[in-house]
C-alpha positions in Angstrom: -8.3 7.6 27.2 -5.5 5.4 26.1 -4.1 4.9 29.6 -5.6 6.1 32.9 -3.6 7.0 36.0 -5.9 6.7 39.1 -4.8 8.6 42.2 -7.5 8.0 44.8 -10.7 9.6 43.5 -8.8 11.6 40.8 -8.2 10.1 37.3 -5.9 11.5 34.7 -6.0 10.3 31.0 -2.7 9.8 29.2 -2.5 9.5 25.4 1.0 10.9 24.6 3.8 10.5 27.1 7.5 11.2 27.5 9.5 8.6 29.5 12.5 10.2 31.1 15.2 7.6 31.9 18.2 8.0 34.2 21.6 8.8 32.7 24.2 6.1 32.2 24.1 2.3 31.6 23.3 1.5 35.2 20.0 3.3 35.2 16.5 1.7 35.0 15.9 0.1 31.6 12.8 1.8 30.1 12.1 -0.7 27.3 9.5 -2.8 28.9 7.5 0.2 30.1 7.8 1.8 26.6 6.4 -1.4 25.0 3.6 -1.6 27.5 2.6 2.0 26.9 2.5 1.6 23.2 0.4 -1.6 23.5 -2.0 0.4 25.6 -2.3 3.0 22.8 0.0 5.6 24.2 2.3 7.4 21.8 5.5 7.2 23.9 8.8 8.9 23.4 11.9 8.1 25.5 14.5 10.7 26.5 17.5 10.9 28.8 17.4 13.0 31.9 20.3 15.2 30.9 18.9 15.8 27.4 16.3 18.4 26.1 12.7 17.6 27.0 10.1 16.6 24.5 7.1 19.0 23.8 8.4 22.0 21.8 6.1 22.5 18.8 8.9 24.3 17.0 10.7 21.0 16.6 8.3 18.2 17.7 5.4 16.8 15.7 3.0 16.6 18.6 2.6 17.3 22.3 2.8 15.0 25.3 0.2 15.2 28.1 2.2 13.5 30.9 5.7 12.4 31.8 7.0 9.2 33.5 10.2 9.7 35.5 12.1 6.5 36.1 14.2 6.4 39.3 14.5 8.5 42.5 16.2 11.8 42.8 19.6 10.2 43.5 19.4 8.3 40.3 17.5 10.6 37.9 18.3 14.4 37.8 14.9 15.1 36.3 13.1 13.4 39.2 15.2 15.6 41.6 14.2 18.7 39.6 10.5 17.8 39.8 10.6 17.2 43.6 12.6 20.3 44.1 10.0 22.5 42.3 7.1 20.8 44.0 5.8 21.1 47.6 7.6 19.2 50.3 4.7 16.8 50.5 5.7 15.0 47.3 9.3 14.5 48.4 8.2 13.2 51.8 5.7 10.9 50.1 8.3 9.5 47.8 10.6 8.8 50.8 7.8 7.2 52.9 6.9 4.8 50.1 10.5 3.9 49.3 11.3 3.2 53.0 8.2 1.1 53.5 8.2 -1.1 50.4 11.5 -0.5 48.5 9.5 1.1 45.6 7.5 4.2 45.0 4.8 5.7 42.7 4.2 9.4 43.2 2.0 11.6 41.0 3.1 15.2 40.9 0.4 17.4 39.3 1.3 20.1 36.7 1.5 23.7 37.8 -1.6 24.6 35.6 -4.3 22.7 33.8 -3.4 21.1 30.5 -5.7 23.3 28.5 -3.7 26.4 29.5 -0.5 24.9 28.1 -1.9 23.2 24.9 -2.0 26.4 22.8 -0.6 27.4 19.4 3.2 27.5 19.6 3.2 25.5 22.9 6.4 24.8 24.7 6.0 22.1 27.3 9.6 21.5 28.2 9.3 23.0 31.7 9.8 20.8 34.7 6.3 21.4 36.1 4.5 22.1 32.8 3.1 18.6 32.6 2.1 16.1 35.4 4.8 13.6 36.3 4.5 10.1 37.5 7.7 9.2 39.4 8.4 5.4 39.3 11.1 3.9 41.4 11.8 0.3 42.3 9.5 -2.4 41.0 8.8 -1.3 37.4 7.6 -4.8 36.4 4.4 -4.3 38.5 3.6 -1.1 36.6 4.1 -2.9 33.3 1.7 -5.7 34.4 -0.9 -3.1 35.5 -0.9 -1.6 32.0 -2.5 -4.8 30.8 -5.8 -3.2 31.6 -4.6 0.3 30.6 -4.8 1.6 34.2 -2.1 2.5 36.7 -3.2 2.9 40.4 -1.3 5.3 42.6 -1.9 5.3 46.3 -0.4 8.4 47.9 -1.0 10.9 50.7 0.2 13.9 48.7 -2.4 16.0 46.9 -3.5 14.9 43.4 -5.1 17.1 40.7 -8.8 17.0 40.3 -9.3 17.8 36.6 -12.7 16.6 35.2 -12.6 13.0 33.8 -15.5 11.2 32.1 -14.8 7.5 31.4 -16.4 7.6 28.0 -15.3 7.4 24.4 -16.4 9.4 21.3 -14.9 8.1 18.1 -15.3 9.6 14.6 -14.9 7.0 11.9 -14.1 8.0 8.3 -13.2 6.4 5.0 -9.9 7.4 3.5 -9.4 10.8 5.1 -5.7 11.4 5.8 -5.4 13.4 9.0 -7.1 14.8 12.1 -6.6 16.9 15.1 -8.4 17.3 18.5 -8.5 20.5 20.4 -8.0 20.6 24.2 -11.8 21.3 24.6 -12.5 18.0 22.8 -13.5 19.4 19.4 -12.6 16.8 16.7 -11.2 18.1 13.4 -10.7 16.1 10.2 -9.4 17.1 6.8 -11.5 16.5 3.8 -8.7 16.5 1.2 -5.0 17.3 1.0 -2.4 16.9 -1.7 1.0 17.9 -2.9 0.8 20.3 -5.8 4.4 19.8 -6.9 4.6 16.2 -7.8 3.8 14.5 -10.1 1.5 16.7 -12.3 3.0 20.0 -11.0 6.3 18.8 -12.5 5.2 17.2 -15.7 8.0 15.3 -17.3 6.4 14.1 -20.6 5.5 17.2 -22.5 3.1 18.7 -23.3 2.0 19.3 -19.8 -1.5 18.0 -19.0 -3.9 19.3 -16.4 -7.4 18.8 -15.2 -10.1 20.3 -17.5 -10.1 23.5 -15.3 -6.4 23.9 -15.7 -5.4 22.8 -12.2 -3.1 20.0 -11.2 -4.7 16.6 -11.1 -3.9 16.1 -7.4 -6.0 19.1 -6.4 -8.9 16.6 -6.9 -11.3 18.9 -8.6 -14.1 16.4 -9.1 -17.1 15.1 -7.3 -16.4 13.5 -3.9 -18.3 11.7 -1.3 -17.3 11.7 2.4 -18.6 9.0 4.7 -18.5 9.2 8.5 -19.8 7.3 11.5 -19.9 8.2 15.2 -19.2 5.6 17.9 -19.8 6.4 21.5 -20.0 4.4 24.7 -18.8 4.0 28.3 -15.2 3.1 28.9 -12.1 3.5 26.7 -11.8 2.7 23.0 -11.2 -1.0 23.8 -14.4 -1.3 25.8 -16.4 0.5 23.1 -14.9 -1.7 20.4 -13.8 1.2 18.3 -11.3 -0.8 16.2 -13.8 -3.4 15.3 -16.5 -0.8 14.4 -13.9 1.0 12.2 -13.1 -2.2 10.4 -16.8 -2.9 9.7 -17.4 0.7 8.6 -14.4 0.8 6.2 -14.9 -2.8 4.8 -18.7 -3.2 4.5 -20.1 -6.6 3.4 -20.3 -7.0 -0.3 -22.9 -9.4 -1.6 -21.9 -11.6 -4.6 -24.1 -13.7 -6.8 -22.3 -16.9 -7.6 -23.1 -17.9 -11.2 -22.1 -21.6 -11.7 -23.6 -24.7 -13.2 -21.6 -26.9 -10.9 -23.2 -28.7 -8.0 -22.5 -27.5 -4.5 -21.5 -24.0 -3.6 -21.2 -22.3 -0.3 -22.6 -24.2 2.6 -25.8 -23.1 4.3 -24.2 -23.2 7.7 -21.2 -21.6 9.4 -18.7 -19.2 7.8 -15.6 -19.4 5.6 -13.4 -18.4 8.4 -13.9 -17.7 12.1 -11.2 -16.2 14.2 -11.5 -16.1 18.0 -11.4 -14.0 20.1 -13.7 -11.9 17.9 -13.2 -8.2 18.2 -9.6 -8.7 19.4 -7.9 -10.4 16.5 -8.8 -9.4 12.9 -8.1 -11.0 9.6 -5.9 -8.7 7.6 -5.5 -10.9 4.5 -6.4 -14.4 3.1 -4.7 -15.9 0.1 -3.5 -19.1 -1.4 -0.2 -20.1 0.2 2.9 -19.2 -1.7 4.2 -16.6 -4.1 5.4 -18.6 -7.1 5.3 -15.8 -9.6 7.2 -13.5 -7.4 10.0 -16.1 -7.0 10.1 -16.9 -10.7 8.6 -20.4 -10.2 6.5 -22.4 -12.7 4.5 -23.7 -9.8 0.9 -22.4 -9.2 -0.7 -21.3 -5.9 -3.8 -23.4 -5.2 -5.9 -22.8 -2.1 -6.6 -26.5 -2.0 -2.9 -26.9 -1.0 -3.2 -24.4 1.8 -4.2 -20.9 2.6 -2.2 -18.1 4.3 -3.9 -15.8 6.7 -2.5 -12.5 8.2 -3.8 -11.9 11.7 -3.7 -8.6 13.6 -4.2 -8.2 17.3 -6.0 -4.8 17.7 -6.4 -4.2 21.5 -2.8 -4.2 22.7 -3.2 -7.4 24.8 -2.0 -11.0 24.5 -4.5 -13.2 22.8 -4.8 -17.0 22.4 -6.1 -17.4 18.9 -8.3 -20.2 17.5 -9.2 -20.5 13.8 -12.3 -22.4 12.7 -14.2 -22.7 9.5 -17.7 -23.5 8.4 -16.1 -25.8 6.0 -15.2 -28.0 9.0 -11.7 -28.7 7.9 -9.0 -26.5 9.5 -5.6 -27.8 10.3 -3.5 -26.4 13.1 -2.1 -23.1 12.0 1.7 -22.9 11.4 3.7 -19.7 11.8 5.3 -18.3 8.7 7.6 -15.4 8.0 6.8 -12.6 5.5 8.1 -14.7 2.7 5.6 -17.4 3.8 8.4 -19.8 4.8 7.8 -21.9 8.0 9.3 -20.4 11.2 12.1 -22.6 12.7 10.2 -23.1 15.9 6.5 -23.9 16.0 4.7 -23.4 19.3 2.0 -25.8 20.4 -0.7 -23.1 20.2 -1.2 -19.8 18.4 -0.7 -16.7 20.6 -0.3 -13.1 19.6 1.1 -10.3 21.7 -0.3 -6.8 21.7 -0.6 -5.4 18.1 1.3 -8.3 16.7 0.9 -9.0 13.0 1.3 -12.7 12.4 1.3 -14.7 9.2 0.0 -18.3 9.5 -0.9 -21.1 7.2 -3.7 -23.6 7.4 -5.9 -25.7 5.2 -9.5 -25.5 4.2 -11.7 -28.2 2.6 -12.7 -25.9 -0.3 -15.7 -26.9 -2.4 -15.0 -27.4 -6.0 -17.0 -24.3 -7.0 -14.9 -22.1 -4.8 -11.7 -23.5 -6.4 -13.1 -22.6 -9.7 -13.9 -19.1 -8.5 -10.3 -18.8 -7.3 -9.0 -19.4 -10.8 -11.2 -16.5 -12.0 -10.1 -13.9 -9.5 -7.8 -12.2 -12.0 -7.3 -12.3 -15.8 -4.8 -14.7 -17.2 -3.3 -12.1 -19.7 -2.9 -8.4 -20.2 -5.5 -6.8 -22.4 -2.9 -5.2 -24.6 -0.8 -7.7 -26.6 2.1 -8.2 -27.2 3.8 -7.1 -24.0 6.5 -4.4 -24.4 9.8 -5.7 -22.9 10.8 -2.2 -21.7 7.5 -1.6 -20.1 8.8 1.1 -17.7 9.3 3.5 -20.7 5.5 3.5 -21.0 5.1 4.8 -17.5 2.7 2.0 -16.7 4.0 1.2 -13.2 4.6 -2.5 -12.2 5.6 -5.2 -14.6 2.8 -6.8 -16.7 0.8 -9.7 -15.4 3.1 -12.7 -15.0 6.2 -10.6 -14.3 7.9 -11.2 -17.7 9.8 -14.4 -16.8 11.5 -14.4 -20.2 12.3 -11.3 -22.3 13.9 -10.5 -25.6 15.9 -7.3 -26.1 17.3 -5.7 -29.2 20.5 -3.7 -28.8 20.8 -0.8 -29.5 17.2 0.5 -29.3 17.7 2.8 -32.2 20.3 3.1 -35.0 20.9 5.3 -38.1 21.8 3.6 -41.4 22.0 4.2 -45.1 20.1 2.5 -48.0 21.9 -0.6 -49.4 23.9 -1.3 -46.3 23.8 -3.9 -43.5 23.2 -3.2 -39.8 24.2 -5.7 -37.0 21.9 -5.7 -34.1 22.4 -7.9 -31.0 19.4 -10.0 -29.9 19.3 -11.4 -26.3 16.8 -13.7 -24.6 17.0 -14.0 -20.8 15.1 -16.1 -18.3 14.2 -15.2 -14.7 12.7 -18.6 -14.0 14.2 -20.3 -11.0 13.1 -23.9 -11.2 12.6 -25.0 -14.8 14.1 -24.8 -18.2 12.0 -22.8 -20.6 11.8 -23.3 -24.3 10.2 -21.2 -27.1 11.0 -19.1 -30.1 12.0 -15.5 -31.0 10.7 -14.2 -34.3 11.9 -11.1 -36.1 9.6 -8.9 -38.1 11.2 -6.2 -40.3 9.8 -3.6 -42.7 8.5 -5.0 -46.0 11.3 -5.9 -48.3 13.9 -6.0 -45.6 15.7 -9.2 -44.7 16.8 -10.2 -41.2 19.2 -13.1 -40.7 18.4 -15.2 -38.7 14.7 -14.5 -39.0 14.0 -16.6 -35.9 15.8 -18.1 -32.9 14.5 -21.2 -31.1 15.8 -21.4 -27.5 16.0 -23.6 -24.5 16.9 -21.5 -21.4 17.9 -23.2 -18.1 16.9 -21.3 -14.9 18.5 -17.9 -14.8 20.4 -18.3 -18.1 20.5 -16.1 -21.3 21.3 -16.5 -24.9 22.5 -13.9 -27.5 23.1 -13.7 -31.2 23.9 -11.1 -33.8 21.1 -10.3 -36.3 22.2 -9.0 -39.7 19.6 -6.6 -41.1 19.9 -6.0 -44.8 18.5 -2.6 -46.0 17.2 -2.4 -49.6 19.1 0.1 -51.8 15.8 1.9 -52.6 14.8 2.5 -49.0 13.4 6.0 -48.7 14.1 8.3 -45.7 12.0 7.5 -42.7 11.6 5.4 -39.6 11.7 1.7 -39.9 10.9 -0.5 -36.8 12.4 -4.0 -36.4 10.3 -6.1 -34.0 11.5 -9.1 -32.0 8.6 -11.2 -30.5 9.4 -13.9 -27.9 7.0 -16.6 -27.0 7.3 -19.3 -24.3 5.9 -22.6 -25.5 6.7 -24.9 -22.7 9.0 -25.9 -19.8 11.1 -29.0 -19.0 9.4 -29.9 -15.8 5.9 -28.4 -15.3 2.9 -26.8 -17.0 3.4 -23.1 -17.6 1.3 -20.5 -15.7 -1.1 -19.0 -18.3 0.3 -15.5 -17.8 3.7 -16.9 -19.0 2.4 -17.7 -22.5 2.0 -14.0 -23.4 4.1 -12.7 -26.2 6.9 -10.2 -25.3 8.1 -7.7 -27.8 11.0 -5.4 -28.2 11.6 -2.8 -31.0 14.7 -1.4 -32.6 14.1 1.8 -34.6 16.2 2.2 -37.8 16.3 5.8 -39.1 17.1 6.2 -42.8 18.2 9.7 -43.9 16.3 12.8 -42.8 12.6 12.0 -42.3 10.3 14.4 -44.1 7.7 16.7 -42.5 7.6 20.0 -40.8 8.7 18.6 -37.5 10.2 15.3 -38.6 8.7 11.9 -38.4 7.0 10.5 -35.2 6.8 6.9 -34.0 3.6 7.9 -32.1 1.4 11.0 -32.4 -2.0 12.2 -31.3 -4.2 12.7 -34.4 -7.5 13.6 -32.7 -8.2 14.6 -29.1 -11.0 13.2 -26.9 -14.2 15.2 -26.5 -16.1 15.9 -23.2 -18.5 13.2 -22.2 -22.0 14.0 -21.0 -24.0 10.9 -20.2 -27.1 10.0 -18.2 -26.7 7.4 -15.4 -27.8 4.0 -16.8 -26.7 4.9 -20.4 -23.3 4.5 -22.2 -21.1 7.0 -24.0 -17.8 6.7 -25.8 -14.5 8.3 -25.0 -12.0 8.0 -27.8 -8.9 9.3 -29.5 -7.1 8.7 -32.8 -3.4 8.0 -32.8 -1.0 7.7 -35.7 2.5 6.9 -36.8 4.9 7.9 -39.4 6.8 4.6 -39.1 7.1 2.7 -42.4 6.1 -0.7 -40.7 3.3 -1.7 -38.4 3.5 -1.3 -34.6 1.5 -2.2 -31.6 0.4 0.3 -28.9 -1.1 0.0 -25.5 -3.6 2.5 -24.1 -4.6 3.0 -20.5 -7.6 5.0 -19.4 -6.8 7.4 -16.4 -9.6 8.7 -14.3 -10.3 9.5 -10.6 -10.9 6.9 -8.0 -14.7 6.2 -7.8 -15.1 6.0 -11.6 -13.0 2.9 -12.3 -16.0 0.5 -12.1 -18.0 2.2 -14.8 -15.3 3.6 -17.1 -13.2 1.1 -19.1 -11.7 -1.2 -19.9 -8.7 -0.1 -17.9 -6.3 -1.0 -20.8 -6.7 -1.8 -24.5 -4.3 -2.8 -27.3 -4.3 -1.5 -30.9 -2.5 -2.3 -34.1 -1.0 0.7 -35.9 -0.6 0.2 -39.6 2.5 1.5 -41.4 2.1 5.3 -41.8 -1.5 5.0 -40.7 -3.9 5.8 -37.8 -6.0 3.8 -35.4 -8.9 4.7 -33.0 -8.8 3.8 -29.3 -12.1 3.9 -27.5 -13.3 3.4 -23.9 -16.9 3.1 -22.6 -18.3 5.5 -20.0 -21.3 3.5 -18.6 -22.4 4.8 -15.1 -24.9 2.5 -13.6 -28.4 3.9 -12.8 -27.5 4.3 -9.1 -24.5 6.6 -9.7 -25.4 10.0 -8.4 -24.9 13.0 -10.7 -21.5 14.6 -10.7 -18.5 15.8 -12.6 -15.2 13.9 -13.1 -12.4 13.9 -15.7 -10.6 11.4 -17.9 -7.6 11.2 -20.2 -5.9 8.4 -22.2 -2.2 7.4 -22.0 -0.7 5.6 -25.0 2.6 3.8 -25.2 4.2 2.5 -28.3 7.8 1.2 -28.9 9.0 3.1 -25.9 7.3 6.4 -26.9 4.6 7.9 -24.7 1.8 10.4 -25.2 -1.0 11.7 -22.9 -4.2 13.0 -24.4 -5.7 16.2 -22.9 -8.1 15.5 -20.1 -11.8 16.1 -20.7 -14.8 16.6 -18.3 -17.0 13.6 -17.7 -20.5 14.7 -16.6 -23.0 12.2 -15.3 -26.7 13.4 -15.2 
């Protein structure tokens, strides 16, 4: 149960409830009761007495199992309807309690057991279809009682006697998206589900690619593993500790061998972080305080300067939180907002209400070896260099590592010209840095024999500023028809106030494509083309195979390309690297390869893989091939 209503010896479990509030602004405010129900784990929906009831599967996403009516029959028409359709004993009981104490709690059973109503196509909008708890007068007392997820009703009117066992059975899973529970207690869970329309059902970069068997990629036709665990015990899900068990099951301990020549290391005592009360408040995230890259700052986040923890209360109750560490150096936690800025008011102690997600900062006395490990948590540069300024054209998702604090752009992206003429192209350099002036240089690389003036542009960019200039590109009179790329490469060499983050020293490139005449060939010239397709991989666990393609270009000057290996989740640790860069010579080809190296413990199975390649804003996907591990 999420909440129990105890009426003498009878007990009714409530998991999904409708709270029916009186009409008009003078009626009982349901907010506190709604919040208390949600914190107890009840999915609660509030409705007005004169509006349609909740519980019609034709329009509602789920079904309630009980209703709470706020106010007596003179205040709430729904309460009046319930008492009118029930036996006189319930109306008399309501009046007796109200006269005696000024408040009333009356449980009116449903006309039939819940299992008879919870059927396909159910419509539970009837006045007596569900049991109703009528609450009038002191609603604050009911809210307080919900702290232990139980409401006690003392009445002389009859109460239902449906079977109730105060036990919990929880089915834990890893990554399964949905579930359902039948009225008889049967638990159902879906193994897989997916949308067949988007993205691969509506392929936008022809030719359309599919899994090796011809189906959409999201149909997940490869080897899968499904992990489950069963948790049972006396009491409700809080007493059993289902949330803590689920966290342990979904985030198992991962042993790590620390390879370092430095003295020290992890202490032999204590833990990195202890959060009390255990099993009530969980650690959702732990990171170095601050987001300098996201804000365009040259500063770096160092855990020695402070760490940010995200804490989650998981039982629905108020908790007084204490943070300790085996490192024996934890400062008092300070409340932060989601941007990790200090809250205007800092309480004297850390307290979380039910299901609150709080962001706090503190300090740890990190050993030197752990600080070194922190610096190696992520690479300092992208594998494919230089970075393409218009990265979104390569369908690669988020911006490259470092966020491109300074970029160079050539305008327009493509132009048509004639031999022996000049073309004017605008070059811009723009900074997104917010707290330092950045300086560096932009270099222009044209096709052999072409002249660009200026050939380079040194710059000093204050925070948020930009520069622009016109580049005059002189085209030789003997230039043959074809595609000629002009490349602008921007590098940041320093700042006026602080050391640069390593990821800011990457070179950023933009390309303007100049077309001369009518390129030859049956289908014209291509900036990027697939010369040879990948072949199916059949490899034994513990051995290594190669997955490769050959790409080419008809451009008459060299280009750089970035390739990403795409494969199902579960293969990423043994297929890679995830990305690779390659130089394409003028009018030539280049091979791109990735290793398929399943460790000896990988179980036999079948998966798939394909390679996506982006170059100068052009994009190709290879066909997918089957990857078989034996």
